[in-house]
DSSP file (Angstrom, degrees, kcal/mol; ACC not computed):
  #  RESIDUE AA STRUCTURE BP1 BP2  ACC     N-H-->O    O-->H-N    N-H-->O    O-->H-N    TCO  KAPPA ALPHA  PHI   PSI    X-CA   Y-CA   Z-CA
    1    1 A X              0   0    0      0, 0.0     2,-0.3     0, 0.0     0, 0.0   0.000 360.0 360.0 360.0 147.0    0.0    0.0    0.0
    2    2 A X        -     0   0    0      1,-0.1     2,-0.1     2,-0.0     0, 0.0  -0.655 360.0-124.2 -85.8 139.3    1.1    3.6   -0.7
    3    3 A X     >  -     0   0    0     -2,-0.3     4,-2.3     1,-0.1     5,-0.2  -0.409  25.7-112.2 -74.4 160.9    1.4    6.0    2.1
    4    4 A X  H  > S+     0   0    0      1,-0.2     4,-2.1     2,-0.2     5,-0.1   0.838 117.5  54.8 -66.2 -31.0   -0.6    9.1    2.0
    5    5 A X  H  > S+     0   0    0      2,-0.2     4,-2.1     1,-0.2    -1,-0.2   0.909 110.1  45.7 -67.6 -41.8    2.6   11.2    1.5
    6    6 A X  H  > S+     0   0    0      2,-0.2     4,-2.4     1,-0.2    -2,-0.2   0.896 112.0  51.6 -67.1 -40.4    3.7    9.1   -1.5
    7    7 A X  H  X S+     0   0    0     -4,-2.3     4,-2.3     1,-0.2    -2,-0.2   0.901 109.7  50.0 -63.3 -40.1    0.2    9.3   -3.0
    8    8 A X  H  X S+     0   0    0     -4,-2.1     4,-2.8     2,-0.2    -2,-0.2   0.911 110.0  50.5 -64.6 -41.8    0.3   13.1   -2.6
    9    9 A X  H  X S+     0   0    0     -4,-2.1     4,-2.5     1,-0.2    -2,-0.2   0.918 111.7  47.3 -62.7 -43.0    3.7   13.4   -4.3
   10   10 A X  H  X S+     0   0    0     -4,-2.4     4,-2.2     2,-0.2    -1,-0.2   0.888 112.5  49.6 -66.6 -38.6    2.5   11.2   -7.2
   11   11 A X  H  X S+     0   0    0     -4,-2.3     4,-2.5     2,-0.2    -2,-0.2   0.927 111.8  48.4 -65.8 -44.3   -0.7   13.3   -7.5
   12   12 A X  H  X S+     0   0    0     -4,-2.8     4,-2.7     1,-0.2    -2,-0.2   0.909 110.9  51.0 -61.3 -41.7    1.3   16.5   -7.5
   13   13 A X  H  X S+     0   0    0     -4,-2.5     4,-2.2     1,-0.2    -1,-0.2   0.898 110.2  49.6 -62.8 -40.3    3.7   15.1  -10.1
   14   14 A X  H  X S+     0   0    0     -4,-2.2     4,-2.3     2,-0.2    -2,-0.2   0.906 111.3  48.7 -63.6 -42.9    0.7   14.2  -12.3
   15   15 A X  H  X S+     0   0    0     -4,-2.5     4,-2.7     1,-0.2     5,-0.2   0.928 111.5  49.4 -64.5 -44.6   -0.8   17.7  -11.9
   16   16 A X  H  X S+     0   0    0     -4,-2.7     4,-2.3     1,-0.2    -1,-0.2   0.901 111.0  50.4 -60.7 -41.4    2.6   19.3  -12.8
   17   17 A X  H  X S+     0   0    0     -4,-2.2     4,-1.9     2,-0.2    -1,-0.2   0.910 111.7  46.9 -63.9 -42.6    2.9   17.1  -15.9
   18   18 A X  H  X S+     0   0    0     -4,-2.3     4,-2.3     2,-0.2    -2,-0.2   0.922 112.7  49.4 -65.9 -43.9   -0.6   17.9  -17.1
   19   19 A X  H  X S+     0   0    0     -4,-2.7     4,-2.7     1,-0.2     5,-0.2   0.887 108.9  53.5 -62.6 -38.3    0.0   21.6  -16.6
   20   20 A X  H  X S+     0   0    0     -4,-2.3     4,-2.3    -5,-0.2    -1,-0.2   0.907 108.9  48.7 -62.4 -42.1    3.3   21.5  -18.4
   21   21 A X  H  X S+     0   0    0     -4,-1.9     4,-2.1     2,-0.2    -2,-0.2   0.922 112.6  48.2 -64.8 -43.0    1.6   19.8  -21.4
   22   22 A X  H  X S+     0   0    0     -4,-2.3     4,-2.1     2,-0.2    -2,-0.2   0.912 112.3  48.4 -64.1 -42.3   -1.2   22.5  -21.5
   23   23 A X  H  X S+     0   0    0     -4,-2.7     4,-1.4     1,-0.2    -1,-0.2   0.893 110.7  51.4 -65.6 -38.9    1.3   25.3  -21.2
   24   24 A X  H  X S+     0   0    0     -4,-2.3     4,-0.7     1,-0.2    -1,-0.2   0.889 110.3  49.3 -63.2 -39.2    3.4   23.9  -24.0
   25   25 A X  H >X S+     0   0    0     -4,-2.1     4,-1.1     1,-0.2     3,-0.7   0.863 104.9  59.3 -68.6 -35.0    0.3   23.6  -26.2
   26   26 A X  H 3< S+     0   0    0     -4,-2.1     3,-0.3     1,-0.2    -1,-0.2   0.860 100.6  55.1 -62.2 -35.0   -0.6   27.2  -25.4
   27   27 A X  H 3< S+     0   0    0     -4,-1.4    -1,-0.2     1,-0.2    -2,-0.2   0.753 118.0  33.7 -73.4 -21.4    2.6   28.5  -26.8
   28   28 A X  H << S+     0   0    0     -4,-0.7     2,-0.4    -3,-0.7    -1,-0.2   0.429 107.7  76.5-111.0   0.0    2.1   26.8  -30.2
   29   29 A X     <  -     0   0    0     -4,-1.1     2,-0.4    -3,-0.3    -1,-0.0  -0.930  56.2-171.4-117.1 134.1   -1.7   27.0  -30.4
   30   30 A X        -     0   0    0     -2,-0.4    -3,-0.0     2,-0.1    -4,-0.0  -0.983  18.9-159.3-126.3 134.6   -3.6   30.1  -31.3
   31   31 A X        +     0   0    0     -2,-0.4     2,-0.2     2,-0.0    -1,-0.1   0.639  69.3  95.4 -83.2 -15.2   -7.4   30.6  -31.2
   32   32 A X        -     0   0    0      1,-0.1    -2,-0.1     2,-0.0     0, 0.0  -0.497  67.6-146.9 -78.1 147.1   -7.3   33.5  -33.6
   33   33 A X        +     0   0    0     -2,-0.2    -1,-0.1     2,-0.0     2,-0.1   0.472  67.7  99.5 -92.2  -2.1   -7.9   32.7  -37.3
   34   34 A X  S    S-     0   0    0      1,-0.1     3,-0.1     0, 0.0    -2,-0.0  -0.320  81.7 -95.6 -80.7 167.6   -5.6   35.4  -38.6
   35   35 A X        -     0   0    0      1,-0.2     3,-0.1    -2,-0.1    -1,-0.1  -0.147  65.9 -55.8 -71.1 174.6   -2.1   34.9  -39.8
   36   36 A X  S    S-     0   0    0      1,-0.1    -1,-0.2     2,-0.1     0, 0.0  -0.054  85.7 -60.4 -51.4 157.1    0.9   35.4  -37.4
   37   37 A X        -     0   0    0      1,-0.2    -1,-0.1    -3,-0.1     0, 0.0  -0.006  38.8-146.8 -44.5 135.3    1.2   38.7  -35.8
   38   38 A X        +     0   0    0     -3,-0.1     2,-0.5     2,-0.1    -1,-0.2   0.493  66.7 112.0 -84.3  -4.2    1.5   41.7  -38.2
   39   39 A X  S    S-     0   0    0      1,-0.1     2,-0.1     0, 0.0    -2,-0.0  -0.582  71.2-128.3 -72.2 119.6    3.7   43.5  -35.7
   40   40 A X        -     0   0    0     -2,-0.5     2,-0.2     1,-0.1    -2,-0.1  -0.376  20.0-115.3 -69.6 146.6    7.2   43.6  -37.2
   41   41 A X        -     0   0    0      1,-0.1     2,-0.1    -2,-0.1    -1,-0.1  -0.547  38.8 -97.6 -77.1 145.4   10.1   42.4  -35.1
   42   42 A X        -     0   0    0     -2,-0.2     2,-0.2     1,-0.0    -1,-0.1  -0.429  51.3-176.4 -65.2 136.1   12.6   45.1  -34.2
   43   43 A X        -     0   0    0     -2,-0.1     2,-0.4     1,-0.1    -1,-0.0  -0.545  36.1 -67.6-120.1-172.9   15.5   45.0  -36.5
   44   44 A X        -     0   0    0     -2,-0.2     3,-0.1     1,-0.1    -1,-0.1  -0.645  56.9-112.6 -78.5 132.4   18.8   46.7  -36.9
   45   45 A X        -     0   0    0     -2,-0.4     3,-0.1     1,-0.1    -1,-0.1  -0.349  39.0-100.0 -63.5 144.1   18.4   50.3  -37.9
   46   46 A X        -     0   0    0      1,-0.1    -1,-0.1    81,-0.0     2,-0.1  -0.281  47.6 -87.8 -64.3 153.3   19.6   51.1  -41.3
   47   47 A X        -     0   0    0     -3,-0.1     2,-0.4     1,-0.1    -1,-0.1  -0.374  42.0-144.6 -60.8 135.6   23.0   52.7  -41.7
   48   48 A X  E     -A  114   0A   0     66,-0.6    66,-2.6    -3,-0.1     2,-0.1  -0.863  17.1-118.4-101.8 137.2   22.8   56.5  -41.4
   49   49 A X  E     -A  113   0A   0     -2,-0.4    64,-0.2    64,-0.2    66,-0.1  -0.454  28.9-115.6 -71.7 147.5   25.2   58.5  -43.5
   50   50 A X        -     0   0    0     62,-0.5    64,-0.2     2,-0.2    70,-0.1  -0.424  13.3-128.4 -74.6 156.6   27.6   60.8  -41.7
   51   51 A X  S    S+     0   0    0     62,-0.2     2,-0.5    67,-0.1    -1,-0.1   0.522  95.9  70.4 -82.7  -5.2   27.3   64.5  -42.1
   52   52 A X  S    S-     0   0    0     61,-0.0     2,-0.2     3,-0.0    -2,-0.2  -0.952  81.3-138.6-112.6 129.3   31.0   64.6  -43.0
   53   53 A X    >>  -     0   0    0     -2,-0.5     3,-1.5     1,-0.1     4,-0.5  -0.577  18.4-120.9 -85.1 148.9   32.2   63.0  -46.2
   54   54 A X  H >> S+     0   0    0      1,-0.3     3,-1.6    41,-0.3     4,-0.9   0.881 111.7  60.1 -55.1 -40.0   35.3   60.9  -46.4
   55   55 A X  H 34 S+     0   0    0      1,-0.3    -1,-0.3     2,-0.2    36,-0.0   0.710  94.7  65.8 -65.8 -16.7   36.9   63.2  -49.0
   56   56 A X  H <4 S+     0   0    0     -3,-1.5    -1,-0.3     1,-0.2    -2,-0.2   0.740 109.7  35.1 -74.5 -21.9   36.7   66.0  -46.4
   57   57 A X  H << S+     0   0    0     -3,-1.6     2,-0.3    -4,-0.5    -2,-0.2   0.470  88.3 110.5-112.1  -2.5   39.2   64.3  -44.1
   58   58 A X     <  +     0   0    0     -4,-0.9     2,-0.3    30,-0.1    32,-0.2  -0.555  58.3  65.2 -69.6 133.4   41.5   62.7  -46.6
   59   59 A X  E    S-B   89   0A   0     30,-2.3    30,-2.9    -2,-0.3     2,-0.4  -0.965  88.7 -42.0 151.2-165.6   44.9   64.5  -46.5
   60   60 A X  E     -B   88   0A   0     -2,-0.3   105,-2.6   105,-0.3     2,-0.4  -0.849  54.9-176.9-103.4 131.9   47.9   65.2  -44.4
   61   61 A X  E     -BC  87 164A   0     26,-2.4    26,-3.7    -2,-0.4     2,-0.3  -0.976  28.4-132.7-134.0 140.2   47.4   66.1  -40.7
   62   62 A X  E     - C   0 163A   0    101,-3.3   101,-2.6    -2,-0.4     2,-0.4  -0.738  35.9-152.9 -81.7 142.6   49.5   67.1  -37.7
   63   63 A X  E     + C   0 162A   0     -2,-0.3     2,-0.3    16,-0.3    99,-0.2  -0.972  30.0 138.3-131.0 133.2   48.5   65.0  -34.8
   64   64 A X  E     - C   0 161A   0     97,-1.9    97,-3.5    -2,-0.4     2,-0.3  -0.913  29.5-140.3-152.8 175.5   48.5   65.5  -31.0
   65   65 A X  E     - C   0 160A   0     -2,-0.3     2,-0.3    95,-0.2    95,-0.2  -0.975   9.1-166.7-144.7 159.7   46.2   64.8  -28.1
   66   66 A X  E     - C   0 159A   0     93,-1.7    93,-3.1    -2,-0.3     3,-0.1  -0.981  16.4-166.3-142.2 154.6   44.9   66.3  -24.9
   67   67 A X  S    S+     0   0    0     -2,-0.3     2,-0.5    91,-0.2    -1,-0.1   0.761  80.2  63.2-101.7 -43.6   43.0   65.2  -21.8
   68   68 A X  S >  S-     0   0    0      1,-0.1     3,-2.6    91,-0.0    -1,-0.2  -0.741  75.1-143.0 -90.2 122.5   42.1   68.5  -20.3
   69   69 A X  G >  S+     0   0    0     -2,-0.5     3,-1.6     1,-0.3     4,-0.3   0.771  99.8  67.7 -55.3 -25.4   39.8   70.7  -22.5
   70   70 A X  G 3  S+     0   0    0      1,-0.3     4,-0.3     2,-0.1    -1,-0.3   0.700  94.5  59.1 -66.6 -17.8   41.8   73.8  -21.3
   71   71 A X  G <> S+     0   0    0     -3,-2.6     4,-2.5     1,-0.2    -1,-0.3   0.373  74.8 101.9 -90.0   3.9   44.8   72.4  -23.3
   72   72 A X  H <> S+     0   0    0     -3,-1.6     4,-2.4     1,-0.2     5,-0.2   0.929  80.5  45.9 -58.9 -50.9   43.0   72.4  -26.6
   73   73 A X  H  > S+     0   0    0     -3,-0.3     4,-1.7    -4,-0.3    -1,-0.2   0.917 115.2  47.2 -60.6 -44.3   44.6   75.6  -28.1
   74   74 A X  H  > S+     0   0    0     -4,-0.3     4,-2.0     1,-0.2    -1,-0.2   0.895 112.1  51.2 -62.1 -39.7   48.1   74.5  -27.0
   75   75 A X  H  X S+     0   0    0     -4,-2.5     4,-2.5     1,-0.2    -2,-0.2   0.858 104.8  55.8 -68.9 -35.4   47.5   71.0  -28.4
   76   76 A X  H  X S+     0   0    0     -4,-2.4     4,-2.3     2,-0.2    -1,-0.2   0.909 109.0  47.8 -62.2 -40.5   46.3   72.4  -31.8
   77   77 A X  H  X S+     0   0    0     -4,-1.7     4,-1.8     2,-0.2    -2,-0.2   0.904 111.5  50.2 -65.3 -40.8   49.6   74.3  -32.0
   78   78 A X  H  X S+     0   0    0     -4,-2.0     4,-0.6     1,-0.2    -2,-0.2   0.887 110.1  50.7 -64.3 -38.4   51.5   71.2  -31.1
   79   79 A X  H >< S+     0   0    0     -4,-2.5     3,-1.2     1,-0.2   -16,-0.3   0.915 107.2  53.1 -65.8 -42.8   49.6   69.2  -33.7
   80   80 A X  H >< S+     0   0    0     -4,-2.3     3,-1.7     1,-0.3    -1,-0.2   0.875 103.5  57.5 -59.7 -37.3   50.5   71.9  -36.4
   81   81 A X  H >< S+     0   0    0     -4,-1.8     3,-0.8     1,-0.3    -1,-0.3   0.706  96.1  66.1 -66.1 -18.7   54.2   71.5  -35.5
   82   82 A X  G X<  +     0   0    0     -3,-1.2     3,-1.9    -4,-0.6    -1,-0.3   0.449  69.5  97.6 -82.1  -0.1   53.8   67.8  -36.3
   83   83 A X  G X   +     0   0    0     -3,-1.7     3,-0.7     1,-0.3    -1,-0.2   0.659  67.9  73.2 -64.8 -13.5   53.2   68.6  -40.0
   84   84 A X  G <  S+     0   0    0     -3,-0.8    -1,-0.3     1,-0.3     2,-0.2   0.819 115.4  23.0 -65.0 -29.2   56.9   67.9  -40.6
   85   85 A X  G <  S-     0   0    0     -3,-1.9    -1,-0.3    -4,-0.1    -2,-0.1  -0.662  99.2-165.7-132.0  75.0   55.9   64.2  -40.1
   86   86 A X    <   -     0   0    0     -3,-0.7     2,-0.6    -2,-0.2   -24,-0.2  -0.187  23.6-123.5 -72.0 154.6   52.2   64.2  -40.9
   87   87 A X  E     -B   61   0A   0    -26,-3.7   -26,-2.4     2,-0.0     2,-0.6  -0.857  33.2-144.7 -87.5 124.2   49.6   61.6  -40.2
   88   88 A X  E     -B   60   0A   0     -2,-0.6     2,-0.7   -28,-0.2   -28,-0.2  -0.832  12.4-162.5-100.9 123.8   48.2   60.7  -43.6
   89   89 A X  E     -B   59   0A   0    -30,-2.9   -30,-2.3    -2,-0.6    10,-0.2  -0.920  22.3-162.4-100.6 113.3   44.5   59.9  -43.9
   90   90 A X  E     -H   98   0B   0      8,-1.2     8,-2.8    -2,-0.7     2,-0.4  -0.473  22.1-102.2 -95.2 165.7   44.1   58.1  -47.2
   91   91 A X  E     -H   97   0B   0      6,-0.2     6,-0.3    -2,-0.2     2,-0.1  -0.728  37.6-133.5 -84.4 132.0   41.1   57.4  -49.4
   92   92 A X    >   -     0   0    0      4,-2.7     3,-0.9    -2,-0.4     6,-0.1  -0.434  14.1-121.4 -81.7 161.0   39.8   53.8  -49.1
   93   93 A X  T 3  S+     0   0    0      1,-0.2    -1,-0.1    -2,-0.1    -2,-0.0   0.699 111.2  48.9 -74.6 -19.5   39.0   51.7  -52.2
   94   94 A X  T 3  S-     0   0    0      3,-0.0    -1,-0.2     0, 0.0     3,-0.1   0.131 130.3 -85.1-108.2  19.8   35.4   51.2  -50.9
   95   95 A X  S <  S+     0   0    0     -3,-0.9   -41,-0.3     1,-0.2    -2,-0.1   0.504  98.1 102.8  94.5   3.2   34.5   54.8  -50.1
   96   96 A X  S    S-     0   0    0     15,-0.1    -4,-2.7   -42,-0.1     2,-0.3  -0.103  70.6-100.0 -99.2-158.6   36.0   54.9  -46.6
   97   97 A X  E     -HI  91 110B   0     13,-2.4    13,-3.5    -6,-0.3     2,-0.7  -0.941  24.1-121.0-127.2 150.4   39.2   56.3  -45.2
   98   98 A X  E     +HI  90 109B   0     -8,-2.8    -8,-1.2    -2,-0.3     2,-0.3  -0.832  53.9 135.3 -95.7 114.6   42.5   54.6  -44.3
   99   99 A X  E     - I   0 108B   0      9,-2.2     9,-3.0    -2,-0.7     2,-0.3  -0.918  52.5 -94.0-148.0 169.3   43.3   55.1  -40.6
  100  100 A X        -     0   0    0     -2,-0.3     2,-0.2     7,-0.3     7,-0.2  -0.662  27.5-138.2 -87.3 144.5   44.5   53.2  -37.6
  101  101 A X    >   -     0   0    0      5,-0.4     3,-1.8    -2,-0.3    32,-0.1  -0.565  51.7 -69.3 -84.9 164.9   42.2   51.6  -35.0
  102  102 A X  T 3  S+     0   0    0     30,-0.3    -1,-0.1     1,-0.3     3,-0.1  -0.334 119.7   1.4 -56.8 134.2   43.2   51.9  -31.4
  103  103 A X  T 3  S+     0   0    0      1,-0.2     2,-0.5    50,-0.1    -1,-0.3   0.640 100.1 127.5  63.4  18.8   46.4   49.9  -30.6
  104  104 A X    <   -     0   0    0     -3,-1.8    -1,-0.2     1,-0.1     0, 0.0  -0.914  47.3-160.2-109.8 132.1   46.7   48.6  -34.2
  105  105 A X  S    S+     0   0    0     -2,-0.5     2,-0.5    -3,-0.1    -1,-0.1   0.768  77.5  62.5 -79.1 -26.2   50.0   49.1  -36.1
  106  106 A X  S    S-     0   0    0     -7,-0.0    -5,-0.4    -5,-0.0    -7,-0.1  -0.878  81.5-132.3-106.5 126.6   48.5   48.7  -39.5
  107  107 A X        -     0   0    0     -2,-0.5     2,-0.3    -7,-0.2    -7,-0.3  -0.354  27.6-174.4 -70.7 157.0   46.0   51.2  -40.9
  108  108 A X  E     -I   99   0B   0     -9,-3.0    -9,-2.2   -11,-0.1     2,-0.4  -0.934  35.2 -78.4-145.3 167.5   42.8   49.8  -42.5
  109  109 A X  E     -I   98   0B   0     -2,-0.3     2,-0.3   -11,-0.2   -11,-0.2  -0.567  51.0-176.2 -74.9 126.4   39.8   51.2  -44.3
  110  110 A X  E     -I   97   0B   0    -13,-3.5   -13,-2.4    -2,-0.4     2,-0.3  -0.799  17.9-124.3-119.0 161.4   37.2   52.6  -41.9
  111  111 A X  E     - D   0 123A   0     12,-3.8    12,-2.2    -2,-0.3     2,-0.6  -0.773  10.4-131.4-106.4 148.0   33.8   54.1  -42.5
  112  112 A X  E     - D   0 122A   0     -2,-0.3   -62,-0.5    10,-0.2     2,-0.4  -0.904  37.4-173.6 -93.4 127.2   32.3   57.4  -41.6
  113  113 A X  E     -AD  49 121A   0      8,-2.8     8,-2.7    -2,-0.6     2,-0.2  -0.955  16.6-148.8-129.1 140.6   29.0   56.7  -39.9
  114  114 A X  E     -AD  48 120A   0    -66,-2.6   -66,-0.6    -2,-0.4     2,-0.3  -0.576  14.2-149.1 -98.4 168.1   26.1   58.9  -38.7
  115  115 A X    >   -     0   0    0      4,-1.1     3,-1.9    -2,-0.2    14,-0.0  -0.903  30.1-106.8-134.7 164.5   23.8   58.2  -35.8
  116  116 A X  T 3  S+     0   0    0     -2,-0.3    -1,-0.1     1,-0.3    -2,-0.0   0.849 119.3  57.1 -56.2 -36.1   20.2   58.9  -34.8
  117  117 A X  T 3  S-     0   0    0      1,-0.1    -1,-0.3     2,-0.1     3,-0.1   0.423 120.8-106.6 -79.4   1.1   21.5   61.5  -32.3
  118  118 A X  S <  S+     0   0    0     -3,-1.9     2,-0.2     1,-0.3   -67,-0.1   0.472  75.7 134.7  89.0   1.9   23.3   63.4  -35.0
  119  119 A X        -     0   0    0    -69,-0.1    -4,-1.1    -5,-0.0     2,-0.3  -0.509  45.9-139.4 -83.1 155.4   26.9   62.3  -34.0
  120  120 A X  E     -DE 114 136A   0     16,-0.5    16,-2.9    -6,-0.2     2,-0.3  -0.886  18.9-171.7-113.3 146.7   29.5   61.2  -36.5
  121  121 A X  E     -DE 113 135A   0     -8,-2.7    -8,-2.8    -2,-0.3     2,-0.4  -0.937  18.1-148.0-135.2 156.1   31.8   58.3  -36.0
  122  122 A X  E     +DE 112 134A   0     12,-2.4    12,-2.3    -2,-0.3     2,-0.3  -0.998  48.9 105.6-121.6 125.8   34.8   56.7  -37.8
  123  123 A X  E     -D  111   0A   0    -12,-2.2   -12,-3.8    -2,-0.4    10,-0.1  -0.988  66.3 -54.0-177.7-178.9   35.2   53.0  -37.5
  124  124 A X  S    S-     0   0    0     -2,-0.3     6,-0.2   -14,-0.2   -14,-0.1  -0.196  77.8 -66.4 -68.7 167.2   35.0   49.6  -39.0
  125  125 A X  S    S+     0   0    0      3,-0.0     2,-0.2   -12,-0.0    -1,-0.2  -0.198  95.4  73.9 -52.2 145.6   31.7   48.4  -40.6
  126  126 A X  S    S-     0   0    0     -3,-0.1     3,-0.1     4,-0.0     4,-0.1  -0.753  89.0 -24.9 134.4 179.1   28.9   48.0  -38.2
  127  127 A X  S >  S-     0   0    0     -2,-0.2     3,-1.0     1,-0.1     2,-0.1  -0.228  73.6 -97.9 -61.2 148.4   26.6   50.1  -36.1
  128  128 A X  T 3  S+     0   0    0    -14,-0.3    -1,-0.1     1,-0.2   -14,-0.1  -0.383 107.2  31.9 -65.2 142.4   27.7   53.7  -35.3
  129  129 A X  T 3  S+     0   0    0      1,-0.2    -1,-0.2     5,-0.1    -2,-0.1   0.654  82.7 158.6  84.8  16.5   29.2   54.1  -31.8
  130  130 A X    X   -     0   0    0     -3,-1.0     3,-1.6    -6,-0.2    19,-0.3  -0.187  58.5 -97.1 -67.4 165.9   30.7   50.6  -31.7
  131  131 A X  T 3  S+     0   0    0      1,-0.3    19,-0.9    18,-0.1    18,-0.1   0.767 124.1  47.0 -57.7 -29.9   33.5   49.8  -29.3
  132  132 A X  T 3  S+     0   0    0     17,-0.1   -30,-0.3    16,-0.1    -1,-0.3   0.509  95.1 100.5 -92.0  -3.9   36.2   50.2  -32.0
  133  133 A X    <   -     0   0    0     -3,-1.6    16,-2.7   -10,-0.1    17,-0.5  -0.312  61.6-144.1 -76.7 160.8   34.8   53.5  -33.3
  134  134 A X  E     -EF 122 148A   0    -12,-2.3   -12,-2.4    14,-0.3     2,-0.3  -0.992  18.7-129.9-120.4 136.8   36.0   57.0  -32.5
  135  135 A X  E     -EF 121 147A   0     12,-3.2    12,-2.0    -2,-0.4     2,-1.0  -0.652  15.8-127.3 -82.4 138.4   33.4   59.8  -32.2
  136  136 A X  E     -EF 120 146A   0    -16,-2.9   -16,-0.5    -2,-0.3    10,-0.3  -0.790  27.5-176.6 -84.9 106.2   34.1   62.9  -34.2
  137  137 A X  E     -     0   0A   0      8,-2.0     2,-0.3    -2,-1.0    -1,-0.2   0.901  65.5 -13.0 -73.9 -42.5   33.8   65.5  -31.4
  138  138 A X  E     - F   0 145A   0      7,-1.6     7,-2.9    -3,-0.1     2,-0.3  -0.985  56.7-178.9-157.4 154.6   34.3   68.5  -33.8
  139  139 A X  E     + F   0 144A   0     -2,-0.3     5,-0.2     5,-0.2    -3,-0.0  -0.903  11.7 166.9-157.0 124.8   35.3   69.2  -37.3
  140  140 A X        -     0   0    0      3,-1.6     4,-0.1    -2,-0.3    -1,-0.1   0.236  65.8 -96.2-122.2  12.1   35.6   72.6  -39.1
  141  141 A X  S    S+     0   0    0      2,-0.3     3,-0.1     1,-0.1    -2,-0.0  -0.018 122.0  48.8  96.6 -30.0   37.5   71.6  -42.2
  142  142 A X  S    S+     0   0    0      1,-0.3    22,-2.9    21,-0.1     2,-0.4   0.732 113.1  38.9-108.5 -37.0   40.9   72.6  -40.6
  143  143 A X  E     - G   0 163A   0     20,-0.2    -3,-1.6   -82,-0.0     2,-0.5  -0.977  62.3-171.0-123.7 128.3   40.8   70.9  -37.2
  144  144 A X  E     -FG 139 162A   0     18,-2.8    18,-3.2    -2,-0.4     2,-0.5  -0.977   4.0-170.4-117.1 125.4   39.4   67.5  -36.6
  145  145 A X  E     +FG 138 161A   0     -7,-2.9    -8,-2.0    -2,-0.5    -7,-1.6  -0.977  10.5 174.2-120.2 126.2   38.9   66.3  -33.0
  146  146 A X  E     -FG 136 160A   0     14,-2.3    14,-2.7    -2,-0.5     2,-0.3  -0.871  15.2-163.5-126.8 160.7   38.1   62.6  -32.2
  147  147 A X  E     -FG 135 159A   0    -12,-2.0   -12,-3.2    -2,-0.3    12,-0.1  -0.980  28.1-114.3-144.6 131.3   37.7   60.5  -29.1
  148  148 A X  E     -F  134   0A   0     10,-0.5   -14,-0.3    -2,-0.3   -16,-0.1  -0.361  15.3-143.1 -65.4 142.4   37.6   56.7  -29.0
  149  149 A X  S    S+     0   0    0    -16,-2.7     2,-0.2   -19,-0.3    -1,-0.1   0.910  79.9  86.7 -71.9 -44.0   34.3   55.2  -27.8
  150  150 A X  S  > S-     0   0    0    -19,-0.9     4,-2.7   -17,-0.5     5,-0.2  -0.424  80.8-136.6 -63.7 125.4   36.0   52.4  -25.9
  151  151 A X  H  > S+     0   0    0      1,-0.2     4,-2.2     2,-0.2     5,-0.2   0.848  98.6  50.2 -57.7 -43.2   36.7   53.8  -22.4
  152  152 A X  H  > S+     0   0    0      2,-0.2     4,-2.3     1,-0.2    -1,-0.2   0.938 114.3  44.3 -63.8 -46.2   40.2   52.4  -21.9
  153  153 A X  H  > S+     0   0    0      1,-0.2     4,-3.0     2,-0.2     5,-0.4   0.892 111.9  54.1 -64.6 -38.7   41.3   53.6  -25.3
  154  154 A X  H  X S+     0   0    0     -4,-2.7     4,-1.8     1,-0.2    -1,-0.2   0.883 110.4  47.1 -62.3 -37.6   39.7   57.0  -24.7
  155  155 A X  H  < S+     0   0    0     -4,-2.2    -2,-0.2    -5,-0.2    -1,-0.2   0.915 116.5  43.0 -69.5 -43.4   41.6   57.3  -21.4
  156  156 A X  H  < S+     0   0    0     -4,-2.3    -2,-0.2    -5,-0.2    -3,-0.2   0.912 126.3  29.8 -69.8 -43.3   44.9   56.3  -23.0
  157  157 A X  H  < S-     0   0    0     -4,-3.0    -3,-0.2     1,-0.2    -2,-0.2   0.703  88.0-168.5 -94.4 -21.7   44.6   58.4  -26.2
  158  158 A X     <  -     0   0    0     -4,-1.8     2,-0.7    -5,-0.4   -10,-0.5  -0.283  56.2 -16.8  66.8-154.5   42.5   61.3  -24.9
  159  159 A X  E    S-CG  66 147A   0    -93,-3.1   -93,-1.7   -12,-0.1     2,-0.5  -0.783  71.4-141.0 -86.4 116.8   41.1   63.7  -27.5
  160  160 A X  E     -CG  65 146A   0    -14,-2.7   -14,-2.3    -2,-0.7     2,-0.6  -0.692  14.4-159.0 -84.7 123.2   42.9   63.3  -30.7
  161  161 A X  E     -CG  64 145A   0    -97,-3.5   -97,-1.9    -2,-0.5     2,-0.5  -0.913   7.7-172.3-108.2 118.8   43.5   66.6  -32.5
  162  162 A X  E     -CG  63 144A   0    -18,-3.2   -18,-2.8    -2,-0.6     2,-0.5  -0.954   2.8-168.8-109.4 123.1   44.2   66.6  -36.2
  163  163 A X  E     -CG  62 143A   0   -101,-2.6  -101,-3.3    -2,-0.5   -20,-0.2  -0.965  29.0-114.3-114.1 125.7   45.3   69.9  -37.7
  164  164 A X  E     -C   61   0A   0    -22,-2.9     2,-0.7    -2,-0.5  -103,-0.2  -0.313  23.5-134.1 -61.4 133.4   45.4   70.0  -41.5
  165  165 A X        -     0   0    0   -105,-2.6  -105,-0.3     2,-0.1    -1,-0.1  -0.815  68.8 -24.0 -90.7 112.9   48.9   70.5  -42.9
  166  166 A X  S    S-     0   0    0     -2,-0.7     3,-0.1     2,-0.0  -106,-0.0  -0.075 106.0 -34.9  75.9 179.1   48.7   73.2  -45.6
  167  167 A X  S    S-     0   0    0      1,-0.1     2,-0.1     2,-0.0    -2,-0.1  -0.327  71.8 -95.5 -71.5 154.8   45.7   74.3  -47.6
  168  168 A X              0   0    0      1,-0.1    -1,-0.1    -4,-0.1  -109,-0.1  -0.444 360.0 360.0 -67.6 142.6   43.1   71.7  -48.7
  169  169 A X              0   0    0     -2,-0.1    -1,-0.1    -3,-0.1    -2,-0.0   0.470 360.0 360.0 -77.8 360.0   43.7   70.4  -52.2
C-alpha cells in the first residue's frame, strides 16, 4: 500500500505534468484565425550617412592629443608643429578612409557613420558608436577632434587633435 505522503507526491507530479503539457500547447496554439502577428520584429536600424564626407578628411594632418579641455589651443599648435611628419588619412577603395584603429600598427579602411543622435563616427563596418569607433567631437575643415568610444582607449589616447597641414587640395 502507498502511504498518503507518497500518494500526494505522485498526484502533485501528475498535476505538474498535465499543466506542463497544457502550457506547452498554449505557446504553439492560437485561437485567432488570422495569420501570425503583423507586428514587425525590431531589426537593426539602417546605416545612417555621416554629415562629414570621407573626402573632407583625406589628407595630411599634424596630430597631438589632450585630456584637459583647457589644453585644446596649446594642443592644436603642437599638432600643427607635427606637420613635418604628418599623419596621412588616405582614401579607401570602398569609399572609406584609411586610418588606424586603437592599438593597431597597420591602418585599415574605416567608415564614416552617422547616428540617430546626429553624432558622426569613424570605425569599421557595423553600427555607429561601436567599441572600435571614434566619435568625431568636432570638425571645421581645418581641425578634426576625435575620441575613442571604448573607455580604456579614450583614457589612454585622450582627445585626438588633427590639424590640416597646408591648404586643402
